[in-house]
PATORDO-837131 format. One line per field, with one value per residue: x, y, z of N, C-alpha, C in turn; residue number from 1; residue in three letters. Coordinates in Angstrom, 3 decimals, always signed. Example, Ala and Ser with C-alpha at 12.3 -4.5 7.8 and 13.67 -1.06 7.14 Angstrom:
<atoms>
n_x: (+13.190,+12.850)
n_y: (-5.690,-2.250)
n_z: (+7.800,+7.080)
ca_x: (+12.300,+13.670)
ca_y: (-4.500,-1.060)
ca_z: (+7.800,+7.140)
c_x: (+13.200,+12.900)
c_y: (-3.300,+0.030)
c_z: (+7.800,+7.870)
i: (1,2)
aa: (ALA,SER)
</atoms>
This chain:
<atoms>
n_x: (-192.286,-190.069,-189.845,-187.658,-185.493,-186.647,-185.110,-182.523,-182.815,-183.432,-180.977,-179.360,-180.550,-179.942,-177.162,-176.827,-177.945,-176.101,-173.871,-174.758,-175.015,-172.283,-171.384,-172.886,-171.759,-169.149,-169.664,-170.620,-168.269,-166.744,-168.218,-167.899,-165.144,-165.050,-166.422,-164.560,-162.597,-164.059,-164.325,-161.738,-161.552,-163.634,-162.605,-160.314,-161.556,-162.778,-165.318,-168.209,-168.606,-171.174,-173.937,-176.922,-178.776,-177.681,-177.680,-180.440,-181.077,-179.792,-181.342,-183.861,-183.299,-182.752,-185.261,-186.783,-185.548,-186.122,-188.896,-188.974,-188.097,-190.040,-189.928,-190.383,-190.862,-190.531,-188.938,-186.605,-185.904,-185.260,-183.071,-181.273,-180.894,-179.368,-177.119,-176.223,-175.634,-173.548,-171.600,-171.295,-170.249,-167.811,-166.641,-166.453,-164.674,-162.447,-161.322)
n_y: (-139.955,-142.673,-146.249,-146.331,-146.397,-144.186,-142.785,-143.002,-141.610,-139.096,-138.523,-138.287,-136.043,-134.109,-134.088,-133.047,-130.514,-129.461,-129.267,-127.358,-125.215,-124.795,-123.971,-121.618,-120.047,-119.853,-118.377,-116.018,-115.181,-114.674,-112.579,-110.621,-110.232,-109.077,-106.790,-105.481,-104.996,-103.331,-101.147,-100.087,-99.267,-97.390,-95.534,-94.677,-93.439,-91.396,-91.696,-92.132,-94.678,-95.537,-96.138,-95.633,-95.836,-97.808,-99.954,-100.305,-101.098,-103.583,-104.988,-104.889,-106.416,-108.878,-109.475,-109.716,-111.958,-113.797,-114.005,-115.230,-117.723,-118.627,-118.005,-116.790,-113.424,-111.340,-112.566,-113.118,-110.526,-109.528,-111.183,-110.349,-107.660,-108.028,-109.227,-107.151,-105.299,-106.648,-106.597,-103.835,-103.172,-104.507,-102.974,-100.513,-101.174,-101.690,-99.301)
n_z: (+123.929,+124.195,+124.813,+126.408,+129.313,+131.660,+133.595,+132.641,+130.278,+131.314,+132.543,+130.252,+129.070,+131.027,+130.868,+128.305,+128.740,+130.575,+128.916,+127.079,+128.858,+129.479,+126.968,+126.665,+128.709,+127.751,+125.437,+126.615,+127.872,+125.615,+124.545,+126.532,+126.329,+123.781,+124.428,+126.045,+124.131,+122.467,+124.166,+124.166,+121.520,+121.419,+123.234,+121.847,+119.727,+120.983,+122.018,+124.154,+126.703,+127.445,+125.463,+124.927,+122.779,+121.109,+122.908,+123.268,+120.698,+120.570,+122.416,+121.152,+118.863,+120.068,+121.139,+118.807,+117.673,+119.685,+119.398,+116.881,+117.574,+119.167,+121.909,+125.280,+125.258,+127.199,+129.151,+127.700,+127.026,+129.573,+130.254,+128.278,+128.958,+131.199,+130.041,+128.383,+130.375,+131.663,+129.657,+129.408,+131.930,+131.703,+129.724,+131.045,+133.085,+131.615,+131.080)
ca_x: (-191.238,-189.944,-189.904,-186.356,-185.493,-186.826,-184.016,-181.378,-183.153,-183.274,-179.534,-178.874,-181.026,-179.173,-175.819,-176.934,-178.171,-174.822,-173.010,-175.282,-174.627,-170.857,-171.260,-173.417,-170.763,-168.050,-170.133,-170.634,-166.877,-166.355,-168.894,-167.237,-163.847,-165.324,-166.777,-163.305,-161.983,-164.887,-163.996,-160.483,-161.867,-164.408,-161.689,-159.473,-162.412,-163.335,-166.745,-168.554,-168.897,-172.622,-174.600,-178.285,-179.431,-177.135,-178.168,-181.840,-181.069,-179.431,-182.513,-184.894,-182.885,-182.928,-186.702,-187.200,-185.040,-186.896,-190.194,-188.739,-187.873,-191.188,-189.504,-191.066,-190.176,-190.133,-187.828,-185.423,-185.551,-184.600,-181.753,-180.379,-180.499,-178.250,-175.961,-175.754,-175.020,-172.270,-170.676,-171.023,-169.309,-166.494,-166.112,-166.091,-163.495,-161.314,-160.790)
ca_y: (-140.632,-144.077,-147.186,-146.335,-146.150,-142.742,-142.195,-142.895,-140.522,-137.885,-138.293,-137.795,-134.659,-133.262,-133.974,-132.089,-129.191,-129.015,-128.874,-126.080,-124.209,-124.503,-123.179,-120.288,-119.318,-119.541,-117.277,-114.808,-114.764,-114.112,-111.290,-109.702,-109.900,-108.108,-105.544,-104.818,-104.502,-102.205,-100.007,-99.498,-98.591,-96.202,-94.572,-94.132,-92.595,-90.330,-91.961,-92.582,-96.104,-95.711,-95.822,-96.139,-96.181,-99.101,-100.970,-100.560,-101.849,-104.963,-105.583,-105.083,-107.549,-110.094,-109.721,-110.214,-113.327,-114.616,-114.286,-116.194,-119.036,-118.874,-117.893,-115.704,-112.178,-110.596,-113.277,-112.895,-109.106,-109.406,-111.816,-109.531,-106.466,-108.468,-109.426,-105.812,-104.735,-107.335,-106.067,-102.431,-103.163,-104.907,-101.804,-99.501,-101.661,-101.695,-97.931)
ca_z: (+124.658,+123.796,+125.938,+127.080,+130.749,+131.864,+134.366,+131.734,+129.364,+132.116,+132.695,+128.963,+128.932,+131.938,+130.306,+127.197,+129.331,+131.135,+127.790,+126.588,+129.849,+129.274,+125.734,+126.953,+129.491,+126.835,+124.586,+127.438,+128.028,+124.323,+124.413,+127.452,+125.727,+122.721,+125.096,+126.440,+122.901,+122.049,+125.032,+123.669,+120.257,+121.761,+123.839,+120.775,+118.886,+121.802,+122.218,+125.506,+126.871,+127.446,+124.200,+125.142,+121.518,+120.688,+123.839,+122.935,+119.436,+120.921,+123.058,+120.108,+118.026,+120.871,+121.227,+117.493,+117.550,+120.623,+118.761,+115.798,+118.182,+120.037,+123.301,+125.981,+124.940,+128.397,+129.791,+126.867,+127.201,+130.880,+130.150,+127.458,+129.705,+132.039,+129.163,+128.005,+131.573,+131.849,+128.650,+129.737,+133.058,+131.190,+129.017,+132.043,+133.802,+130.675,+130.950)
c_x: (-191.225,-190.043,-188.544,-186.547,-185.599,-185.675,-182.755,-181.600,-183.004,-181.793,-178.939,-179.298,-180.212,-177.749,-175.813,-177.134,-176.870,-173.866,-173.471,-174.904,-173.154,-170.653,-171.785,-172.399,-169.568,-168.436,-170.197,-169.215,-166.361,-166.966,-168.254,-165.878,-164.024,-165.749,-165.539,-162.593,-162.737,-164.569,-162.727,-160.728,-162.652,-163.504,-160.841,-160.264,-163.022,-164.823,-167.017,-168.811,-170.404,-173.213,-176.024,-179.003,-178.970,-177.644,-179.625,-181.958,-180.749,-180.639,-183.613,-184.559,-183.072,-184.405,-187.227,-186.773,-185.795,-188.246,-190.049,-188.572,-188.969,-190.786,-190.250,-190.266,-189.686,-188.949,-186.530,-184.956,-184.779,-183.195,-180.794,-180.021,-179.335,-176.976,-175.367,-175.058,-173.662,-171.220,-170.314,-170.034,-167.913,-165.839,-165.659,-164.826,-162.253,-160.677,-159.616)
c_y: (-142.096,-144.954,-147.316,-146.095,-144.644,-142.090,-142.050,-141.749,-139.172,-137.540,-137.757,-136.340,-133.718,-133.064,-132.970,-130.671,-128.638,-128.567,-127.533,-124.965,-123.825,-123.645,-121.763,-119.447,-118.950,-118.385,-115.966,-114.279,-114.121,-112.724,-110.237,-109.280,-108.891,-106.757,-104.772,-104.229,-103.271,-100.961,-99.311,-98.714,-97.316,-95.119,-93.900,-93.172,-91.438,-90.477,-92.405,-94.089,-96.338,-95.237,-96.382,-96.557,-97.551,-100.219,-101.320,-101.370,-103.323,-105.676,-105.844,-106.287,-108.872,-110.468,-110.280,-111.662,-114.268,-114.987,-115.335,-117.617,-119.409,-118.947,-116.743,-114.406,-111.451,-111.258,-113.053,-111.451,-108.926,-110.004,-110.912,-108.205,-106.818,-108.654,-108.078,-105.149,-105.348,-106.785,-104.610,-102.339,-103.548,-103.732,-100.760,-99.896,-101.639,-100.324,-97.705)
c_z: (+124.243,+125.024,+126.622,+128.579,+130.997,+132.637,+133.526,+130.752,+130.070,+132.279,+131.398,+128.746,+129.806,+131.440,+129.157,+127.714,+129.899,+130.030,+127.213,+127.553,+129.697,+128.027,+125.935,+127.720,+128.622,+125.908,+125.359,+127.632,+126.747,+124.134,+125.318,+126.894,+124.591,+123.293,+125.519,+125.216,+122.396,+122.873,+124.546,+122.379,+120.524,+122.347,+122.772,+119.883,+119.666,+122.052,+123.647,+125.539,+126.758,+126.116,+124.286,+123.859,+121.033,+121.598,+123.543,+121.645,+119.689,+121.533,+122.034,+119.230,+118.780,+120.965,+119.907,+117.308,+118.485,+120.020,+117.661,+116.327,+119.168,+121.506,+123.969,+125.885,+126.190,+129.097,+129.016,+127.009,+128.516,+130.842,+129.377,+128.117,+130.642,+131.212,+128.750,+129.194,+131.860,+130.892,+128.959,+130.899,+132.612,+130.454,+130.014,+132.788,+132.917,+130.561,+131.864)
i: (1,2,3,4,5,6,7,8,9,10,11,12,13,14,15,16,17,18,19,20,21,22,23,24,25,26,27,28,29,30,31,32,33,34,35,36,37,38,39,40,41,42,43,44,45,46,47,48,49,50,51,52,53,54,55,56,57,58,59,60,61,62,63,64,65,66,67,68,69,70,71,72,73,74,75,76,77,78,79,80,81,82,83,84,85,86,87,88,89,90,91,92,93,94,95)
aa: (MET,THR,ASP,ARG,ASP,PRO,LEU,ALA,GLU,LEU,ALA,ARG,CYS,ARG,THR,GLU,ILE,GLU,GLU,ILE,ASP,ARG,ARG,LEU,ILE,ALA,LEU,LEU,ALA,GLU,ARG,VAL,ALA,LEU,GLY,ARG,LYS,THR,ALA,LYS,ILE,LYS,ARG,ALA,ALA,GLY,LEU,PRO,ILE,LEU,ASP,PRO,GLN,ARG,GLU,ALA,GLU,VAL,ILE,ARG,ARG,ALA,VAL,THR,THR,ALA,ARG,GLU,HIS,ASP,LEU,PRO,VAL,GLU,ALA,VAL,ARG,GLU,VAL,PHE,TRP,HIS,VAL,VAL,GLY,LEU,ALA,ARG,ARG,ALA,GLN,GLU,GLU,ALA,GLN)
</atoms>
């Protein structure tokens, strides 16, 4: 840490965190929109919405990426199960 004002530095960090949160939400919205599009494609192809093998693959990829970034694997796994669930619900609602 530098000799800067700690409270000013804290405010800057919080501003950056808020921007990251906005970007995360925008990315989630983008992912949900793709989930809805995927539902239409699955319906046209006669495929079921639920694809446990694909969902497990998404989780495995997230865990691998978490390890590469030295993030706690279990926490990332839990977050991604929620993300997958959000996308699945969007697909189910798109029917």
